[in-house]
Backbone of each chain as nested JSON, in Angstrom:
{
  "chains": [
    {"id": "A", "residues": [
      {"number": 1, "name": "MET", "atoms": {"N": [-32.13, 18.155, 55.164], "CA": [-32.825, 18.014, 53.67], "C": [-34.019, 18.482, 54.357]}},
      {"number": 2, "name": "THR", "atoms": {"N": [-34.864, 19.843, 53.543], "CA": [-35.774, 20.229, 53.942], "C": [-36.855, 20.085, 52.259]}},
      {"number": 3, "name": "ARG", "atoms": {"N": [-37.678, 20.023, 52.387], "CA": [-38.857, 20.119, 51.032], "C": [-39.22, 21.511, 50.598]}},
      {"number": 4, "name": "PHE", "atoms": {"N": [-39.441, 21.751, 49.715], "CA": [-39.495, 23.495, 49.155], "C": [-40.305, 23.218, 48.041]}},
      {"number": 5, "name": "MET", "atoms": {"N": [-41.705, 23.846, 48.068], "CA": [-42.145, 24.305, 46.732], "C": [-42.357, 25.995, 46.461]}},
      {"number": 6, "name": "ASP", "atoms": {"N": [-41.626, 25.611, 44.75], "CA": [-41.119, 27.295, 44.269], "C": [-42.298, 27.474, 42.784]}},
      {"number": 7, "name": "VAL", "atoms": {"N": [-42.015, 28.627, 42.627], "CA": [-42.963, 29.095, 41.63], "C": [-42.523, 29.79, 40.935]}},
      {"number": 8, "name": "HIS", "atoms": {"N": [-43.145, 29.164, 39.649], "CA": [-43.014, 30.425, 38.507], "C": [-44.221, 31.229, 38.169]}},
      {"number": 9, "name": "HIS", "atoms": {"N": [-44.252, 32.199, 38.209], "CA": [-44.961, 33.344, 36.88], "C": [-44.728, 33.324, 35.41]}},
      {"number": 10, "name": "ASN", "atoms": {"N": [-45.408, 33.922, 34.938], "CA": [-45.115, 34.035, 33.519], "C": [-45.227, 33.217, 32.82]}},
      {"number": 11, "name": "MET", "atoms": {"N": [-45.539, 32.176, 32.851], "CA": [-45.463, 30.917, 32.269], "C": [-46.649, 30.468, 31.281]}},
      {"number": 12, "name": "GLN", "atoms": {"N": [-47.428, 31.784, 30.7], "CA": [-48.569, 31.618, 29.662], "C": [-48.532, 30.786, 28.747]}},
      {"number": 13, "name": "GLY", "atoms": {"N": [-49.173, 29.423, 28.255], "CA": [-49.072, 28.755, 27.268], "C": [-48.161, 28.328, 27.303]}},
      {"number": 14, "name": "ILE", "atoms": {"N": [-47.69, 27.752, 28.411], "CA": [-46.926, 26.393, 28.478], "C": [-47.332, 24.894, 27.823]}},
      {"number": 15, "name": "THR", "atoms": {"N": [-46.569, 23.959, 27.582], "CA": [-47.086, 22.971, 26.94], "C": [-46.624, 21.94, 28.003]}},
      {"number": 16, "name": "ALA", "atoms": {"N": [-47.506, 20.542, 27.743], "CA": [-46.802, 19.027, 28.231], "C": [-45.364, 19.003, 28.016]}},
      {"number": 17, "name": "ASP", "atoms": {"N": [-44.927, 19.267, 26.783], "CA": [-43.412, 19.143, 26.154], "C": [-42.914, 19.77, 27.192]}},
      {"number": 18, "name": "GLN", "atoms": {"N": [-43.516, 21.121, 26.892], "CA": [-41.948, 22.163, 27.282], "C": [-42.351, 21.906, 28.909]}},
      {"number": 19, "name": "LEU", "atoms": {"N": [-42.969, 21.61, 29.669], "CA": [-42.849, 20.987, 31.559], "C": [-41.672, 20.402, 30.94]}},
      {"number": 20, "name": "LEU", "atoms": {"N": [-42.082, 19.326, 30.601], "CA": [-41.075, 17.926, 30.701], "C": [-39.896, 18.326, 30.216]}},
      {"number": 21, "name": "GLU", "atoms": {"N": [-39.351, 19.287, 29.701], "CA": [-38.344, 19.568, 29.177], "C": [-37.438, 19.887, 29.881]}},
      {"number": 22, "name": "ALA", "atoms": {"N": [-38.593, 21.105, 30.862], "CA": [-37.64, 22.146, 31.687], "C": [-37.663, 20.91, 32.991]}},
      {"number": 23, "name": "HIS", "atoms": {"N": [-38.46, 19.861, 33.368], "CA": [-38.501, 19.184, 34.159], "C": [-36.974, 18.698, 33.938]}},
      {"number": 24, "name": "ARG", "atoms": {"N": [-36.423, 17.579, 32.955], "CA": [-35.31, 17.338, 32.8], "C": [-34.534, 17.851, 32.888]}},
      {"number": 25, "name": "ALA", "atoms": {"N": [-34.289, 19.183, 32.731], "CA": [-33.143, 20.218, 32.445], "C": [-32.549, 20.056, 34.19]}},
      {"number": 26, "name": "ASP", "atoms": {"N": [-33.886, 20.34, 35.154], "CA": [-33.112, 20.638, 36.461], "C": [-32.621, 18.951, 36.845]}},
      {"number": 27, "name": "LEU", "atoms": {"N": [-33.482, 18.172, 36.366], "CA": [-32.641, 16.893, 36.643], "C": [-31.546, 16.415, 36.413]}},
      {"number": 28, "name": "ALA", "atoms": {"N": [-30.941, 17.188, 35.0], "CA": [-29.953, 17.071, 34.838], "C": [-28.757, 17.451, 35.574]}},
      {"number": 29, "name": "VAL", "atoms": {"N": [-28.643, 18.652, 36.3], "CA": [-28.128, 19.062, 37.254], "C": [-28.183, 19.059, 38.506]}},
      {"number": 30, "name": "GLU", "atoms": {"N": [-28.825, 18.353, 39.167], "CA": [-29.68, 18.855, 40.639], "C": [-28.975, 18.006, 41.362]}},
      {"number": 31, "name": "GLY", "atoms": {"N": [-27.954, 16.743, 40.859], "CA": [-27.184, 16.558, 42.055], "C": [-26.506, 16.987, 42.233]}},
      {"number": 32, "name": "GLU", "atoms": {"N": [-25.715, 18.096, 41.632], "CA": [-24.15, 18.383, 41.671], "C": [-24.701, 19.737, 43.212]}},
      {"number": 33, "name": "GLU", "atoms": {"N": [-26.131, 19.625, 43.083], "CA": [-26.729, 20.952, 44.082], "C": [-26.931, 20.411, 45.524]}},
      {"number": 34, "name": "GLY", "atoms": {"N": [-27.274, 18.446, 45.273], "CA": [-27.66, 17.837, 46.857], "C": [-29.037, 17.777, 46.295]}},
      {"number": 35, "name": "VAL", "atoms": {"N": [-29.836, 19.021, 45.317], "CA": [-31.51, 18.692, 44.993], "C": [-31.996, 17.514, 44.847]}},
      {"number": 36, "name": "HIS", "atoms": {"N": [-33.282, 17.353, 44.552], "CA": [-34.058, 16.65, 43.746], "C": [-35.392, 16.99, 43.409]}},
      {"number": 37, "name": "PHE", "atoms": {"N": [-35.649, 17.285, 42.574], "CA": [-37.203, 17.69, 41.666], "C": [-38.133, 16.86, 41.846]}},
      {"number": 38, "name": "GLU", "atoms": {"N": [-38.758, 16.55, 42.688], "CA": [-39.976, 15.118, 42.753], "C": [-41.341, 15.149, 41.554]}},
      {"number": 39, "name": "ARG", "atoms": {"N": [-42.008, 16.611, 42.021], "CA": [-42.571, 16.768, 40.618], "C": [-43.14, 18.13, 39.606]}},
      {"number": 40, "name": "ALA", "atoms": {"N": [-43.676, 18.341, 39.981], "CA": [-44.206, 19.395, 38.76], "C": [-45.399, 19.84, 38.337]}},
      {"number": 41, "name": "TRP", "atoms": {"N": [-46.205, 20.592, 38.58], "CA": [-47.504, 20.931, 38.039], "C": [-47.868, 22.472, 37.509]}},
      {"number": 42, "name": "ALA", "atoms": {"N": [-48.861, 22.647, 36.276], "CA": [-48.877, 23.649, 35.817], "C": [-50.192, 23.889, 35.25]}},
      {"number": 43, "name": "ASP", "atoms": {"N": [-50.239, 25.682, 35.419], "CA": [-51.549, 26.143, 34.676], "C": [-51.062, 26.839, 33.263]}},
      {"number": 44, "name": "PRO", "atoms": {"N": [-51.282, 26.313, 32.713], "CA": [-50.967, 27.141, 31.095], "C": [-51.805, 28.671, 31.517]}},
      {"number": 45, "name": "GLU", "atoms": {"N": [-53.26, 28.505, 31.423], "CA": [-53.755, 29.882, 31.794], "C": [-53.425, 30.762, 32.588]}},
      {"number": 46, "name": "SER", "atoms": {"N": [-53.292, 30.898, 33.419], "CA": [-52.354, 31.822, 34.499], "C": [-51.245, 32.084, 33.895]}},
      {"number": 47, "name": "GLY", "atoms": {"N": [-50.789, 30.929, 33.965], "CA": [-48.834, 30.638, 33.899], "C": [-48.066, 30.384, 35.434]}},
      {"number": 48, "name": "THR", "atoms": {"N": [-48.789, 30.069, 35.672], "CA": [-48.098, 29.294, 36.709], "C": [-47.676, 27.703, 37.261]}},
      {"number": 49, "name": "VAL", "atoms": {"N": [-46.47, 27.847, 37.529], "CA": [-45.768, 26.64, 37.674], "C": [-44.902, 26.421, 39.109]}},
      {"number": 50, "name": "TYR", "atoms": {"N": [-45.734, 25.16, 39.479], "CA": [-45.097, 24.876, 40.896], "C": [-44.501, 23.773, 40.848]}},
      {"number": 51, "name": "CYS", "atoms": {"N": [-43.301, 23.656, 41.646], "CA": [-41.964, 22.557, 41.251], "C": [-42.3, 22.211, 42.911]}},
      {"number": 52, "name": "LEU", "atoms": {"N": [-41.743, 20.389, 43.478], "CA": [-42.251, 20.476, 44.313], "C": [-40.607, 19.424, 44.351]}},
      {"number": 53, "name": "SER", "atoms": {"N": [-39.609, 20.033, 45.795], "CA": [-38.486, 19.441, 45.084], "C": [-38.042, 19.358, 47.21]}},
      {"number": 54, "name": "GLU", "atoms": {"N": [-36.589, 18.536, 46.801], "CA": [-35.909, 18.287, 48.12], "C": [-34.993, 18.651, 48.37]}},
      {"number": 55, "name": "GLY", "atoms": {"N": [-33.855, 19.264, 49.038], "CA": [-32.783, 19.716, 48.53], "C": [-31.97, 20.703, 49.78]}},
      {"number": 56, "name": "PRO", "atoms": {"N": [-30.715, 20.852, 50.181], "CA": [-30.129, 21.678, 51.24], "C": [-30.762, 23.141, 52.142]}},
      {"number": 57, "name": "SER", "atoms": {"N": [-31.146, 23.634, 50.705], "CA": [-31.506, 25.073, 51.184], "C": [-32.298, 25.72, 49.882]}},
      {"number": 58, "name": "ALA", "atoms": {"N": [-33.397, 27.058, 50.013], "CA": [-33.73, 27.207, 49.048], "C": [-32.783, 27.771, 47.983]}},
      {"number": 59, "name": "GLU", "atoms": {"N": [-31.412, 28.451, 48.392], "CA": [-30.299, 29.192, 47.684], "C": [-29.865, 27.831, 46.591]}},
      {"number": 60, "name": "ALA", "atoms": {"N": [-29.995, 26.345, 47.537], "CA": [-29.788, 25.374, 46.474], "C": [-30.464, 25.27, 45.633]}},
      {"number": 61, "name": "VAL", "atoms": {"N": [-32.002, 24.953, 45.538], "CA": [-32.998, 24.865, 44.659], "C": [-33.024, 25.534, 43.628]}},
      {"number": 62, "name": "GLN", "atoms": {"N": [-32.519, 27.236, 43.859], "CA": [-32.379, 28.285, 42.773], "C": [-32.025, 27.974, 41.885]}},
      {"number": 63, "name": "ARG", "atoms": {"N": [-30.501, 27.408, 42.563], "CA": [-29.313, 27.591, 41.731], "C": [-29.495, 26.143, 40.569]}},
      {"number": 64, "name": "VAL", "atoms": {"N": [-30.042, 25.209, 41.019], "CA": [-30.41, 24.373, 39.772], "C": [-31.688, 25.018, 38.547]}},
      {"number": 65, "name": "HIS", "atoms": {"N": [-32.289, 25.767, 39.625], "CA": [-32.917, 26.785, 38.355], "C": [-32.327, 27.527, 37.346]}},
      {"number": 66, "name": "GLU", "atoms": {"N": [-31.574, 28.11, 38.138], "CA": [-30.949, 29.39, 37.359], "C": [-30.379, 28.556, 36.168]}},
      {"number": 67, "name": "ARG", "atoms": {"N": [-29.354, 27.28, 36.358], "CA": [-28.203, 26.876, 35.692], "C": [-29.497, 25.843, 34.567]}},
      {"number": 68, "name": "SER", "atoms": {"N": [-30.803, 25.612, 34.383], "CA": [-31.245, 25.272, 33.595], "C": [-32.231, 26.142, 33.184]}},
      {"number": 69, "name": "GLY", "atoms": {"N": [-31.905, 27.418, 33.496], "CA": [-32.147, 28.306, 32.464], "C": [-33.874, 28.776, 32.705]}},
      {"number": 70, "name": "HIS", "atoms": {"N": [-34.346, 28.311, 34.663], "CA": [-35.828, 29.127, 34.84], "C": [-35.82, 29.515, 35.945]}},
      {"number": 71, "name": "LYS", "atoms": {"N": [-35.214, 30.864, 36.149], "CA": [-35.648, 31.076, 37.34], "C": [-36.869, 31.316, 38.175]}},
      {"number": 72, "name": "ALA", "atoms": {"N": [-36.791, 30.268, 39.875], "CA": [-38.038, 30.34, 40.166], "C": [-38.414, 32.15, 40.993]}},
      {"number": 73, "name": "ASP", "atoms": {"N": [-39.713, 32.275, 40.566], "CA": [-40.063, 33.703, 41.115], "C": [-39.972, 33.781, 42.715]}},
      {"number": 74, "name": "GLU", "atoms": {"N": [-40.456, 32.205, 43.044], "CA": [-40.94, 32.319, 44.705], "C": [-40.278, 31.126, 45.469]}},
      {"number": 75, "name": "ILE", "atoms": {"N": [-39.74, 30.912, 46.259], "CA": [-39.194, 29.17, 46.985], "C": [-39.454, 29.34, 48.362]}},
      {"number": 76, "name": "HIS", "atoms": {"N": [-40.637, 28.575, 48.518], "CA": [-40.812, 28.357, 49.947], "C": [-40.37, 27.158, 50.496]}},
      {"number": 77, "name": "ALA", "atoms": {"N": [-39.719, 26.722, 51.848], "CA": [-39.966, 25.651, 52.605], "C": [-41.08, 25.068, 52.959]}},
      {"number": 78, "name": "VAL", "atoms": {"N": [-41.464, 24.003, 52.877], "CA": [-42.736, 23.274, 53.207], "C": [-42.459, 22.237, 53.869]}},
      {"number": 79, "name": "PRO", "atoms": {"N": [-42.052, 22.922, 55.275], "CA": [-41.523, 21.591, 56.529], "C": [-42.841, 20.693, 56.13]}},
      {"number": 80, "name": "LEU", "atoms": {"N": [-44.002, 21.315, 56.385], "CA": [-45.264, 20.326, 57.076], "C": [-45.588, 19.553, 55.872]}},
      {"number": 81, "name": "ALA", "atoms": {"N": [-46.099, 18.805, 55.744], "CA": [-46.979, 17.874, 54.84], "C": [-47.866, 17.209, 54.939]}},
      {"number": 82, "name": "VAL", "atoms": {"N": [-49.199, 16.84, 54.684], "CA": [-49.917, 15.519, 54.712], "C": [-50.454, 14.865, 53.532]}}
    ]},
    {"id": "B", "residues": [
      {"number": 1, "name": "MET", "atoms": {"N": [-62.775, 14.994, 35.322], "CA": [-61.783, 15.324, 36.379], "C": [-60.509, 15.811, 36.478]}},
      {"number": 2, "name": "THR", "atoms": {"N": [-60.331, 17.291, 36.539], "CA": [-59.248, 18.313, 36.733], "C": [-58.538, 18.683, 38.05]}},
      {"number": 3, "name": "ARG", "atoms": {"N": [-57.227, 18.512, 37.85], "CA": [-56.441, 18.431, 39.102], "C": [-55.945, 20.171, 38.969]}},
      {"number": 4, "name": "PHE", "atoms": {"N": [-55.955, 20.238, 40.397], "CA": [-56.07, 22.115, 41.343], "C": [-54.623, 21.583, 42.147]}},
      {"number": 5, "name": "MET", "atoms": {"N": [-54.382, 23.085, 42.15], "CA": [-53.474, 23.046, 43.467], "C": [-53.832, 24.374, 43.564]}},
      {"number": 6, "name": "ASP", "atoms": {"N": [-54.353, 24.691, 45.384], "CA": [-55.266, 25.681, 45.262], "C": [-54.239, 26.245, 46.991]}},
      {"number": 7, "name": "VAL", "atoms": {"N": [-53.969, 27.804, 46.566], "CA": [-53.302, 28.077, 47.463], "C": [-53.887, 29.159, 49.238]}},
      {"number": 8, "name": "HIS", "atoms": {"N": [-53.509, 28.913, 50.374], "CA": [-53.944, 29.528, 51.12], "C": [-53.018, 30.336, 51.804]}},
      {"number": 9, "name": "HIS", "atoms": {"N": [-53.113, 31.738, 52.254], "CA": [-51.898, 33.024, 52.39], "C": [-52.476, 33.081, 53.835]}},
      {"number": 10, "name": "ASN", "atoms": {"N": [-51.246, 33.972, 54.681], "CA": [-52.039, 34.909, 55.96], "C": [-52.096, 32.975, 56.734]}},
      {"number": 11, "name": "MET", "atoms": {"N": [-51.552, 31.956, 56.942], "CA": [-51.412, 30.907, 57.569], "C": [-50.075, 30.757, 58.417]}},
      {"number": 12, "name": "GLN", "atoms": {"N": [-49.235, 32.227, 59.199], "CA": [-48.414, 31.685, 59.662], "C": [-48.717, 31.425, 60.706]}},
      {"number": 13, "name": "GLY", "atoms": {"N": [-47.703, 30.396, 61.479], "CA": [-47.479, 29.752, 62.662], "C": [-48.003, 28.449, 62.417]}},
      {"number": 14, "name": "ILE", "atoms": {"N": [-48.655, 27.839, 61.334], "CA": [-49.687, 26.445, 61.483], "C": [-49.113, 25.828, 61.866]}},
      {"number": 15, "name": "THR", "atoms": {"N": [-49.338, 25.094, 62.285], "CA": [-48.356, 23.541, 62.675], "C": [-48.749, 22.17, 62.523]}},
      {"number": 16, "name": "ALA", "atoms": {"N": [-48.144, 21.172, 62.164], "CA": [-48.499, 19.706, 61.526], "C": [-49.442, 19.419, 62.421]}},
      {"number": 17, "name": "ASP", "atoms": {"N": [-50.331, 19.6, 63.302], "CA": [-51.997, 18.924, 63.53], "C": [-52.553, 19.691, 63.322]}},
      {"number": 18, "name": "GLN", "atoms": {"N": [-52.543, 21.094, 62.928], "CA": [-52.823, 22.09, 62.229], "C": [-53.923, 21.906, 60.983]}},
      {"number": 19, "name": "LEU", "atoms": {"N": [-52.533, 21.544, 60.449], "CA": [-52.324, 21.22, 58.406], "C": [-53.538, 19.816, 58.461]}},
      {"number": 20, "name": "LEU", "atoms": {"N": [-53.214, 18.96, 59.629], "CA": [-53.648, 17.736, 59.123], "C": [-55.663, 17.875, 59.775]}},
      {"number": 21, "name": "GLU", "atoms": {"N": [-55.17, 18.732, 61.007], "CA": [-57.116, 18.501, 61.208], "C": [-57.401, 19.225, 60.213]}},
      {"number": 22, "name": "ALA", "atoms": {"N": [-56.742, 20.247, 59.455], "CA": [-57.824, 20.853, 58.277], "C": [-58.073, 19.86, 57.153]}},
      {"number": 23, "name": "HIS", "atoms": {"N": [-57.132, 19.225, 57.056], "CA": [-57.118, 18.185, 55.596], "C": [-57.79, 17.112, 56.115]}},
      {"number": 24, "name": "ARG", "atoms": {"N": [-58.06, 16.885, 57.234], "CA": [-59.12, 15.678, 57.468], "C": [-60.573, 16.359, 57.439]}},
      {"number": 25, "name": "ALA", "atoms": {"N": [-60.502, 17.515, 57.765], "CA": [-61.854, 17.887, 57.914], "C": [-62.251, 18.445, 56.016]}},
      {"number": 26, "name": "ASP", "atoms": {"N": [-61.762, 18.779, 55.108], "CA": [-61.57, 18.317, 53.861], "C": [-62.039, 17.245, 53.061]}},
      {"number": 27, "name": "LEU", "atoms": {"N": [-61.468, 15.969, 53.541], "CA": [-61.357, 14.704, 53.618], "C": [-62.655, 13.977, 54.151]}},
      {"number": 28, "name": "ALA", "atoms": {"N": [-63.714, 14.918, 55.376], "CA": [-64.959, 14.445, 55.667], "C": [-66.077, 15.213, 54.564]}},
      {"number": 29, "name": "VAL", "atoms": {"N": [-65.55, 15.911, 53.783], "CA": [-66.829, 16.022, 53.306], "C": [-66.422, 16.693, 51.856]}},
      {"number": 30, "name": "GLU", "atoms": {"N": [-65.303, 15.855, 51.508], "CA": [-65.422, 16.364, 50.514], "C": [-65.892, 15.526, 48.899]}},
      {"number": 31, "name": "GLY", "atoms": {"N": [-66.3, 14.167, 49.278], "CA": [-67.138, 13.362, 48.773], "C": [-68.304, 13.958, 48.355]}},
      {"number": 32, "name": "GLU", "atoms": {"N": [-69.168, 14.67, 48.699], "CA": [-70.434, 15.215, 48.433], "C": [-69.973, 16.336, 47.613]}},
      {"number": 33, "name": "GLU", "atoms": {"N": [-69.037, 16.558, 46.784], "CA": [-68.404, 17.597, 45.929], "C": [-67.876, 16.814, 44.96]}},
      {"number": 34, "name": "GLY", "atoms": {"N": [-67.78, 15.697, 44.798], "CA": [-67.012, 14.855, 43.722], "C": [-65.607, 15.154, 43.625]}},
      {"number": 35, "name": "VAL", "atoms": {"N": [-65.085, 15.811, 44.92], "CA": [-63.654, 16.06, 45.019], "C": [-62.768, 15.798, 45.915]}},
      {"number": 36, "name": "HIS", "atoms": {"N": [-61.606, 15.408, 45.263], "CA": [-60.38, 14.404, 46.492], "C": [-59.158, 15.188, 46.753]}},
      {"number": 37, "name": "PHE", "atoms": {"N": [-59.209, 15.482, 48.097], "CA": [-57.713, 16.222, 48.088], "C": [-56.865, 15.679, 48.47]}},
      {"number": 38, "name": "GLU", "atoms": {"N": [-55.32, 15.093, 47.911], "CA": [-54.479, 14.636, 47.883], "C": [-53.906, 14.784, 48.537]}},
      {"number": 39, "name": "ARG", "atoms": {"N": [-52.9, 15.79, 48.813], "CA": [-51.856, 16.232, 49.782], "C": [-51.884, 17.238, 49.613]}},
      {"number": 40, "name": "ALA", "atoms": {"N": [-51.21, 18.038, 50.848], "CA": [-50.95, 19.84, 51.108], "C": [-49.801, 20.162, 51.737]}},
      {"number": 41, "name": "TRP", "atoms": {"N": [-49.386, 21.248, 51.018], "CA": [-47.841, 21.284, 51.906], "C": [-48.041, 22.732, 52.635]}},
      {"number": 42, "name": "ALA", "atoms": {"N": [-47.458, 22.964, 53.765], "CA": [-47.766, 24.562, 54.787], "C": [-45.978, 24.937, 55.113]}},
      {"number": 43, "name": "ASP", "atoms": {"N": [-46.449, 26.428, 54.779], "CA": [-44.921, 26.827, 54.676], "C": [-45.168, 28.028, 56.318]}},
      {"number": 44, "name": "PRO", "atoms": {"N": [-44.967, 27.157, 57.239], "CA": [-45.761, 28.011, 58.331], "C": [-44.685, 30.056, 58.774]}},
      {"number": 45, "name": "GLU", "atoms": {"N": [-44.006, 29.586, 58.103], "CA": [-42.848, 30.598, 58.366], "C": [-43.798, 32.39, 56.992]}},
      {"number": 46, "name": "SER", "atoms": {"N": [-43.765, 31.671, 55.885], "CA": [-44.673, 32.608, 55.148], "C": [-46.097, 32.382, 55.219]}},
      {"number": 47, "name": "GLY", "atoms": {"N": [-46.481, 31.676, 56.26], "CA": [-47.937, 31.701, 56.075], "C": [-48.125, 30.63, 54.786]}},
      {"number": 48, "name": "THR", "atoms": {"N": [-47.894, 29.946, 53.978], "CA": [-48.195, 29.742, 53.051], "C": [-48.625, 28.007, 53.053]}},
      {"number": 49, "name": "VAL", "atoms": {"N": [-49.897, 27.827, 52.337], "CA": [-50.587, 26.441, 52.605], "C": [-50.633, 26.447, 50.837]}},
      {"number": 50, "name": "TYR", "atoms": {"N": [-50.509, 24.8, 50.642], "CA": [-50.313, 24.212, 49.306], "C": [-51.349, 22.957, 49.393]}},
      {"number": 51, "name": "CYS", "atoms": {"N": [-52.413, 23.413, 48.434], "CA": [-52.739, 22.105, 48.288], "C": [-53.817, 21.284, 47.022]}},
      {"number": 52, "name": "LEU", "atoms": {"N": [-53.159, 20.017, 46.653], "CA": [-53.294, 19.411, 45.986], "C": [-54.525, 18.627, 45.661]}},
      {"number": 53, "name": "SER", "atoms": {"N": [-55.589, 18.718, 44.967], "CA": [-56.858, 18.286, 44.501], "C": [-57.538, 17.431, 43.296]}},
      {"number": 54, "name": "GLU", "atoms": {"N": [-58.43, 16.518, 42.903], "CA": [-59.048, 16.62, 41.741], "C": [-60.431, 16.989, 42.305]}},
      {"number": 55, "name": "GLY", "atoms": {"N": [-61.099, 17.067, 41.296], "CA": [-62.936, 17.478, 40.776], "C": [-63.018, 17.697, 40.045]}},
      {"number": 56, "name": "PRO", "atoms": {"N": [-64.425, 18.366, 39.979], "CA": [-64.95, 18.599, 38.331], "C": [-64.826, 20.129, 38.239]}},
      {"number": 57, "name": "SER", "atoms": {"N": [-64.212, 21.037, 38.98], "CA": [-64.194, 22.294, 39.04], "C": [-63.573, 23.002, 40.249]}},
      {"number": 58, "name": "ALA", "atoms": {"N": [-63.147, 24.428, 40.01], "CA": [-62.601, 25.532, 40.755], "C": [-63.536, 25.166, 41.936]}},
      {"number": 59, "name": "GLU", "atoms": {"N": [-65.164, 25.863, 41.638], "CA": [-66.084, 26.13, 42.418], "C": [-65.94, 24.876, 43.544]}},
      {"number": 60, "name": "ALA", "atoms": {"N": [-65.976, 23.538, 43.147], "CA": [-66.427, 22.472, 43.835], "C": [-65.327, 22.841, 45.0]}},
      {"number": 61, "name": "VAL", "atoms": {"N": [-63.637, 22.728, 44.473], "CA": [-62.87, 22.513, 45.1], "C": [-63.362, 23.418, 46.646]}},
      {"number": 62, "name": "GLN", "atoms": {"N": [-63.357, 24.899, 46.157], "CA": [-63.611, 25.627, 47.074], "C": [-64.757, 25.381, 48.083]}},
      {"number": 63, "name": "ARG", "atoms": {"N": [-65.488, 25.021, 47.491], "CA": [-66.994, 24.172, 48.005], "C": [-66.51, 23.924, 49.582]}},
      {"number": 64, "name": "VAL", "atoms": {"N": [-65.637, 23.162, 49.035], "CA": [-64.85, 22.138, 50.12], "C": [-64.409, 22.726, 51.175]}},
      {"number": 65, "name": "HIS", "atoms": {"N": [-63.801, 23.481, 50.404], "CA": [-62.633, 24.362, 51.433], "C": [-63.537, 25.392, 52.538]}},
      {"number": 66, "name": "GLU", "atoms": {"N": [-64.612, 25.698, 51.812], "CA": [-65.361, 26.725, 52.444], "C": [-66.104, 25.988, 53.555]}},
      {"number": 67, "name": "ARG", "atoms": {"N": [-66.65, 25.034, 53.188], "CA": [-67.686, 23.893, 53.969], "C": [-66.966, 23.676, 55.267]}},
      {"number": 68, "name": "SER", "atoms": {"N": [-65.438, 23.406, 55.056], "CA": [-64.887, 22.636, 56.28], "C": [-63.725, 23.886, 57.15]}},
      {"number": 69, "name": "GLY", "atoms": {"N": [-64.085, 25.406, 56.464], "CA": [-63.778, 26.738, 57.11], "C": [-62.567, 27.449, 56.917]}},
      {"number": 70, "name": "HIS", "atoms": {"N": [-62.01, 26.695, 55.64], "CA": [-60.967, 27.386, 55.141], "C": [-61.327, 28.219, 53.945]}},
      {"number": 71, "name": "LYS", "atoms": {"N": [-61.801, 28.797, 53.363], "CA": [-61.589, 28.792, 52.114], "C": [-60.604, 29.524, 51.622]}},
      {"number": 72, "name": "ALA", "atoms": {"N": [-60.135, 29.129, 49.925], "CA": [-58.708, 29.335, 49.244], "C": [-58.397, 30.433, 48.828]}},
      {"number": 73, "name": "ASP", "atoms": {"N": [-57.608, 30.853, 49.01], "CA": [-57.281, 32.556, 47.817], "C": [-56.689, 32.163, 47.088]}},
      {"number": 74, "name": "GLU", "atoms": {"N": [-56.506, 31.219, 46.138], "CA": [-56.06, 30.713, 45.186], "C": [-56.36, 29.636, 44.531]}},
      {"number": 75, "name": "ILE", "atoms": {"N": [-56.915, 29.187, 43.218], "CA": [-57.128, 28.027, 42.752], "C": [-56.66, 27.801, 41.539]}},
      {"number": 76, "name": "HIS", "atoms": {"N": [-55.746, 27.082, 40.967], "CA": [-55.228, 27.038, 39.512], "C": [-55.402, 25.482, 39.361]}},
      {"number": 77, "name": "ALA", "atoms": {"N": [-56.342, 25.567, 37.983], "CA": [-56.145, 24.261, 37.226], "C": [-54.721, 23.843, 37.199]}},
      {"number": 78, "name": "VAL", "atoms": {"N": [-54.391, 22.791, 37.234], "CA": [-53.199, 22.298, 36.658], "C": [-52.995, 21.196, 36.221]}},
      {"number": 79, "name": "PRO", "atoms": {"N": [-53.301, 20.795, 34.916], "CA": [-53.695, 20.323, 33.575], "C": [-52.65, 19.533, 33.35]}},
      {"number": 80, "name": "LEU", "atoms": {"N": [-51.544, 20.267, 33.611], "CA": [-50.283, 19.275, 33.218], "C": [-49.26, 19.168, 34.358]}},
      {"number": 81, "name": "ALA", "atoms": {"N": [-48.859, 18.176, 34.089], "CA": [-47.803, 17.973, 35.688], "C": [-46.814, 16.738, 35.076]}},
      {"number": 82, "name": "VAL", "atoms": {"N": [-45.828, 16.84, 35.633], "CA": [-44.177, 16.258, 35.522], "C": [-44.029, 15.376, 36.845]}}
    ]}
  ]
}
């Protein structure tokens, strides 16, 4: 399992409810891909959302996001953390 | 206090020790700016580092990074989180 940080752009104006709804949509399907979404943070002004997850591959992380309707613009493995 | 996600580019090849050393350098001076760096994640391949912090302003977060020798390329307030 690898940790990933993925980034969504063009989410200007996202609300707390929308972020929570999107996160719950990921949680609902993530198990089938062996992925777990841990946390997410959003900047409504620049329209940037960051999602922290663990999973077998970047492709598996992207499949979860695609199935829940919000494909990521960038996915980076982040094997180092403090 | 606001939560911030900042991003550093061009950090290709960063090691776990270097990430820890940079984080500790931030911790050593953050108090004077009223900032606290919580976590950081690094992708040595793309050279991307993400830092999660809390502080009074993006400028205060940047001053900590500048004083510890690694200015951030982007700083986003992330008032929304799950």
